C-alpha positions as CSV (number, residue, x, y, z in Angstrom):
1,M,58.0,-37.4,-59.4
2,T,54.7,-35.8,-58.2
3,L,54.3,-32.1,-57.6
4,R,53.4,-32.9,-54.0
5,G,56.7,-34.8,-53.7
6,V,58.7,-31.8,-55.0
7,L,57.0,-29.4,-52.6
8,L,57.5,-31.7,-49.6
9,L,61.2,-32.2,-50.5
10,L,61.7,-28.5,-50.9
11,A,60.1,-27.9,-47.5
12,L,62.4,-30.4,-46.0
13,I,65.4,-28.6,-47.5
14,V,64.4,-25.0,-46.9
15,A,63.1,-25.4,-43.3
16,P,66.5,-25.9,-41.7
17,L,68.0,-23.3,-44.0
18,A,65.6,-20.7,-42.8
19,R,66.9,-21.3,-39.3
20,A,70.6,-21.2,-40.2
21,H,72.6,-19.0,-37.9
22,E,75.2,-19.6,-35.2
23,V,74.6,-22.9,-33.4
24,R,78.1,-23.5,-32.0
25,P,77.9,-23.6,-28.2
26,G,79.2,-20.8,-26.0
27,Y,81.2,-21.6,-22.9
28,L,81.0,-20.1,-19.4
29,Q,83.6,-21.2,-16.8
30,I,83.8,-20.2,-13.2
31,T,86.9,-21.2,-11.2
32,R,88.5,-20.3,-7.9
33,P,92.3,-19.8,-8.5
34,S,92.9,-18.9,-4.9
35,A,91.2,-18.8,-1.5
36,T,90.4,-15.1,-2.0
37,A,89.5,-14.9,-5.7
38,Y,87.2,-16.2,-8.3
39,R,87.6,-16.0,-12.1
40,V,84.8,-16.0,-14.7
41,L,85.6,-16.8,-18.3
42,W,83.1,-16.3,-21.1
43,K,83.9,-17.6,-24.6
44,Q,81.5,-16.9,-27.4
45,P,81.8,-18.2,-31.0
46,T,82.0,-15.5,-33.7
47,V,82.0,-15.2,-37.5
48,G,84.8,-12.8,-38.1
49,A,83.9,-9.8,-35.9
50,L,80.2,-10.7,-35.8
51,A,78.6,-12.3,-32.8
52,L,75.2,-12.8,-31.4
53,R,74.1,-10.4,-28.7
54,L,74.7,-12.7,-25.7
55,R,75.8,-11.6,-22.2
56,P,76.4,-13.8,-19.2
57,R,74.8,-12.9,-15.9
58,L,75.3,-13.9,-12.2
59,S,72.7,-12.9,-9.6
60,N,75.4,-11.8,-7.2
61,G,76.3,-9.0,-9.6
62,W,79.9,-10.1,-10.4
63,L,79.3,-9.6,-14.1
64,N,77.5,-6.3,-13.9
65,R,80.6,-4.4,-15.0
66,P,82.9,-4.4,-18.0
67,P,85.3,-7.4,-18.1
68,D,88.8,-7.1,-16.8
69,A,90.2,-8.5,-20.0
70,Q,88.9,-9.3,-23.5
71,S,90.1,-10.4,-26.8
72,L,88.7,-11.3,-30.2
73,G,90.1,-14.2,-32.1
74,G,89.3,-15.5,-35.6
75,D,86.4,-17.6,-34.4
76,Y,85.6,-16.5,-30.8
77,R,85.4,-13.6,-28.3
78,L,87.0,-14.2,-25.0
79,Q,86.1,-12.1,-21.8
80,T,87.3,-12.6,-18.2
81,W,86.3,-11.1,-14.9
82,D,88.5,-11.4,-11.8
83,V,86.5,-11.1,-8.5
84,A,87.9,-10.7,-5.0
85,A,85.8,-12.9,-2.7
86,S,86.9,-15.2,0.2
87,E,83.5,-16.9,0.8
88,P,83.8,-20.6,-0.3
89,D,80.0,-20.7,-0.8
90,A,79.7,-17.4,-2.7
91,L,78.1,-19.2,-5.6
92,Q,75.8,-21.6,-3.8
93,G,72.2,-20.9,-4.6
94,R,73.1,-18.1,-7.0
95,T,71.5,-17.9,-10.5
96,V,73.6,-18.0,-13.6
97,G,72.1,-17.1,-17.0
98,V,72.8,-15.7,-20.5
99,D,70.8,-12.7,-21.7
100,G,69.7,-13.0,-25.3
101,L,70.0,-16.8,-25.4
102,G,66.2,-17.3,-25.7
103,G,66.1,-15.9,-29.2
104,T,68.8,-18.2,-30.6
105,L,69.6,-21.9,-31.4
106,T,72.8,-21.7,-29.4
107,D,73.5,-23.7,-26.2
108,V,76.0,-22.6,-23.5
109,L,78.1,-25.1,-21.6
110,V,78.6,-24.1,-18.0
111,H,81.5,-25.4,-16.0
112,V,82.1,-24.5,-12.4
113,D,85.2,-25.9,-10.5
114,L,86.0,-24.5,-7.1
115,G,89.2,-26.5,-6.7
116,D,88.0,-28.2,-3.5
117,G,86.3,-31.2,-5.1
118,R,83.1,-29.3,-5.8
119,S,82.3,-28.9,-9.5
120,L,79.3,-28.6,-11.8
121,E,78.7,-29.3,-15.5
122,T,75.5,-28.2,-17.2
123,I,74.1,-26.7,-20.3
124,L,71.9,-23.6,-20.7
125,R,69.5,-23.6,-23.7
126,P,67.2,-21.2,-25.4
127,D,64.2,-22.7,-23.5
128,R,66.2,-22.6,-20.2
129,P,68.6,-19.6,-20.4
130,S,69.2,-19.6,-16.6
131,M,69.5,-21.9,-13.6
132,T,70.3,-22.0,-9.9
133,L,73.7,-23.3,-9.0
134,D,73.7,-26.2,-6.6
135,L,77.3,-27.1,-5.9
136,A,76.3,-29.5,-3.1
137,A,74.8,-31.8,-5.7
138,K,76.7,-34.7,-7.2
139,S,79.4,-33.4,-9.5
140,G,80.5,-34.7,-12.8
141,L,79.4,-34.7,-16.4
142,A,75.7,-35.2,-17.3
143,P,75.7,-37.7,-20.2
144,P,72.1,-36.8,-21.3
145,A,73.2,-33.2,-21.7
146,Y,75.9,-34.0,-24.1
147,L,73.8,-36.5,-26.0
148,R,71.1,-33.9,-26.4
149,L,73.7,-31.3,-27.5
150,G,74.9,-33.6,-30.3
151,V,71.3,-34.3,-31.4
152,E,70.5,-30.6,-31.5
153,H,73.8,-29.7,-33.3
154,I,73.1,-32.0,-36.2
155,L,69.4,-31.2,-36.5
156,T,70.1,-27.5,-36.4
157,G,73.1,-27.7,-38.8
158,P,71.7,-27.2,-42.3
159,D,75.1,-27.8,-43.9
160,H,75.5,-31.3,-42.4
161,L,71.9,-32.1,-43.2
162,G,72.4,-30.9,-46.7
163,F,75.2,-33.4,-47.2
164,V,73.2,-36.3,-45.8
165,L,70.2,-35.3,-47.9
166,G,72.4,-35.2,-51.0
167,L,73.5,-38.7,-50.3
168,I,70.0,-39.9,-49.9
169,L,68.9,-38.3,-53.2
170,L,71.9,-39.7,-55.0
171,V,71.8,-43.2,-53.7
172,G,68.2,-43.8,-52.7
173,F,67.0,-46.0,-49.8
174,N,69.0,-49.2,-50.2
175,H,72.0,-51.1,-49.0
176,R,74.3,-48.5,-50.8
177,L,72.9,-45.7,-48.6
178,L,73.6,-47.9,-45.5
179,G,77.2,-48.3,-46.6
180,A,77.5,-44.5,-47.3
181,I,76.0,-43.5,-44.0
182,T,78.2,-46.0,-42.2
183,A,81.3,-44.7,-43.9
184,F,80.3,-41.1,-43.1
185,T,79.9,-42.1,-39.4
186,V,83.2,-44.0,-39.2
187,A,85.0,-41.1,-40.8
188,H,83.8,-38.3,-38.6
189,S,84.2,-40.5,-35.5
190,I,87.9,-40.8,-36.4
191,T,88.4,-37.0,-36.6
192,L,86.3,-36.5,-33.5
193,A,88.6,-38.9,-31.6
194,A,91.8,-37.3,-33.1
195,T,90.6,-33.9,-32.0
196,A,89.6,-35.2,-28.5
197,L,93.1,-36.7,-28.0
198,G,94.8,-33.5,-29.3
199,L,96.5,-35.4,-32.1
200,V,95.1,-33.0,-34.8
201,R,94.5,-29.3,-34.9
202,V,92.9,-27.6,-37.8
203,S,91.6,-24.1,-38.6
204,P,87.9,-23.9,-37.9
205,P,87.2,-21.3,-40.6
206,L,89.0,-23.5,-43.1
207,V,87.1,-26.6,-42.0
208,E,83.7,-24.8,-42.3
209,A,84.6,-23.7,-45.8
210,M,85.7,-27.2,-46.8
211,V,82.4,-28.6,-45.4
212,A,80.5,-26.2,-47.7
213,M,82.7,-27.3,-50.6
214,S,81.8,-30.9,-49.9
215,I,78.1,-30.2,-50.2
216,L,78.7,-28.2,-53.4
217,F,80.6,-31.1,-54.9
218,L,77.8,-33.6,-53.9
219,A,75.2,-31.3,-55.5
220,A,77.2,-31.2,-58.7
221,E,77.5,-35.0,-58.7
222,L,73.7,-35.2,-58.2
223,V,73.1,-32.9,-61.2
224,R,75.3,-35.0,-63.4
225,S,73.6,-38.2,-62.3
226,R,70.2,-36.7,-63.1
227,R,71.6,-36.0,-66.6
228,G,72.6,-39.5,-67.1
229,Q,76.3,-38.9,-66.4
230,P,77.0,-40.6,-63.1
231,G,80.3,-39.8,-61.5
232,L,82.5,-41.2,-58.8
233,T,80.0,-40.6,-56.0
234,S,77.3,-42.6,-57.8
235,A,79.7,-45.5,-58.4
236,Q,81.4,-45.4,-54.9
237,P,79.2,-43.4,-52.6
238,W,80.9,-44.8,-49.5
239,L,84.3,-43.5,-50.6
240,I,83.0,-39.9,-51.0
241,A,81.0,-40.2,-47.8
242,F,84.1,-41.3,-45.9
243,S,86.4,-38.7,-47.4
244,F,84.1,-35.8,-46.7
245,G,83.0,-37.3,-43.4
246,L,86.5,-36.6,-42.1
247,L,85.9,-32.9,-42.7
248,H,82.5,-32.9,-41.1
249,G,84.0,-34.7,-38.1
250,F,86.5,-31.8,-37.6
251,A,83.5,-29.4,-37.7
252,F,81.6,-31.5,-35.2
253,A,84.6,-31.6,-32.9
254,G,85.1,-27.9,-33.3
255,A,81.6,-27.3,-32.1
256,L,82.8,-28.4,-28.6
257,A,86.6,-28.4,-28.5
258,D,87.0,-24.8,-29.7
259,V,84.8,-23.3,-27.0
260,G,87.4,-24.3,-24.4
261,L,86.2,-27.3,-22.5
262,P,88.4,-28.4,-19.6
263,K,90.9,-31.1,-20.8
264,G,89.5,-33.7,-18.5
265,A,86.1,-33.4,-20.0
266,I,86.9,-33.2,-23.7
267,P,87.2,-37.0,-24.5
268,L,84.0,-38.0,-22.8
269,S,82.0,-35.0,-23.9
270,L,83.1,-35.5,-27.5
271,F,82.2,-39.2,-27.4
272,L,78.7,-38.5,-26.0
273,F,78.3,-35.6,-28.5
274,N,79.2,-38.0,-31.3
275,V,76.6,-40.4,-30.2
276,G,74.1,-37.6,-30.1
277,V,75.1,-36.6,-33.7
278,E,74.4,-40.2,-34.8
279,I,71.0,-40.2,-33.2
280,G,70.1,-36.9,-34.9
281,Q,71.4,-38.2,-38.2
282,L,69.3,-41.3,-38.0
283,M,66.3,-39.2,-37.0
284,F,66.8,-37.0,-40.2
285,V,67.2,-40.1,-42.4
286,G,64.0,-41.5,-40.9
287,A,62.2,-38.2,-41.5
288,V,63.2,-38.2,-45.2
289,W,62.1,-41.8,-45.6
290,L,58.7,-41.0,-44.0
291,V,58.2,-38.1,-46.5
292,A,59.2,-40.4,-49.4
293,W,56.9,-43.2,-48.2
294,G,54.0,-40.7,-47.7
295,V,54.4,-39.4,-51.2
296,A,54.5,-42.9,-52.7
297,A,51.6,-44.2,-50.7
298,R,49.1,-41.5,-51.8
299,P,48.4,-41.3,-55.6
300,A,48.6,-37.9,-57.2
301,P,48.9,-36.4,-60.6
302,R,52.5,-37.1,-61.9
303,L,54.7,-34.7,-63.8
304,S,56.1,-35.7,-67.1
305,G,58.3,-34.3,-69.9
306,P,60.1,-30.9,-69.2
307,A,58.1,-30.4,-66.0
308,A,59.4,-33.7,-64.6
309,A,63.0,-32.9,-65.5
310,F,62.6,-29.5,-63.8
311,A,61.2,-31.1,-60.7
312,R,64.1,-33.5,-60.5
313,A,66.6,-30.7,-60.9
314,V,65.2,-28.4,-58.2
315,P,66.5,-30.2,-55.1
316,P,70.1,-30.5,-56.2
317,Y,70.2,-26.9,-57.4
318,V,68.7,-25.7,-54.1
319,I,71.3,-27.6,-52.1
320,G,74.1,-26.5,-54.5
321,S,73.0,-22.8,-54.3
322,M,73.0,-22.8,-50.5
323,A,76.4,-24.6,-50.4
324,A,77.9,-22.0,-52.8
325,F,76.5,-19.2,-50.5
326,W,78.0,-20.9,-47.4
327,L,81.4,-21.3,-49.2
328,W,81.5,-17.7,-50.2
329,E,80.4,-16.6,-46.7
330,R,83.0,-18.8,-45.0
331,L,85.9,-17.8,-47.2
332,G,85.9,-14.3,-45.7
333,P,87.3,-15.1,-42.3
334,I,90.1,-17.2,-43.9
335,F,91.5,-14.2,-45.8
336,T,90.9,-11.5,-43.2
């Protein structure tokens, strides 16, 4: 392995880690439970009692006061405002936004349903933290929005990328990698579907901790393989990828399902989100391949002896160290 190859690989590993913070989407819902009232619900993911400084806003001033009710769960903060208003078009042309969103990697799903056939589904992003509500436009889900959300979730999820990168380093670019990635895809598609249909319900903090454990296990397998002691993952990478893919699928599903999407939107939104995840995953694999190809295509001084052994050990130890940190961090909410 060349020194340039080690540095490029480290950059590929560390870059997403440096951006690691809350990327689960928030959820803002506006409904009209009666002809004289509106209700605004804001659901924001948290880690224990910690949460990003985000605050929803409406240009008509409905949210410029403390919420009427609020609660803090193990993985989210829930706030609601009840507003007395009889105008059916009270929201038309108003601006909705989230203060503080621009400095994050978090998206916010916005769902408006007035109960008279008019509804709106959209997503606010760091580069577009506000928008004007147009309830006269065609209603329904916007598939490109959920596709993009899936792509962004995988590309800004250092834990999931760490697992995929570990598979690549362990298996290499060959038919065995194709089998492992396919098994990973099939597995997390199963748990996404199970969650979408309400057949399975798991604790999000526990799933996040198990995801970190899967990456730590893969890093340990990679270290053993580099020492000439290949384990089960080296022999049957598809089996390990499938097993841990089930866990990652629950985490993917939790990124949308736990924010409180309307029941009618969950199956389609999760399906489109899953497609986006696959697109993002393939983009990442392609990026790693381009780095490997670029290193191999340009001759450079090669490492040998202890230096080469150290260079080969650095990537798995970096992945394993970050996985151990995530595991320790995520065990806290489970026992509190």
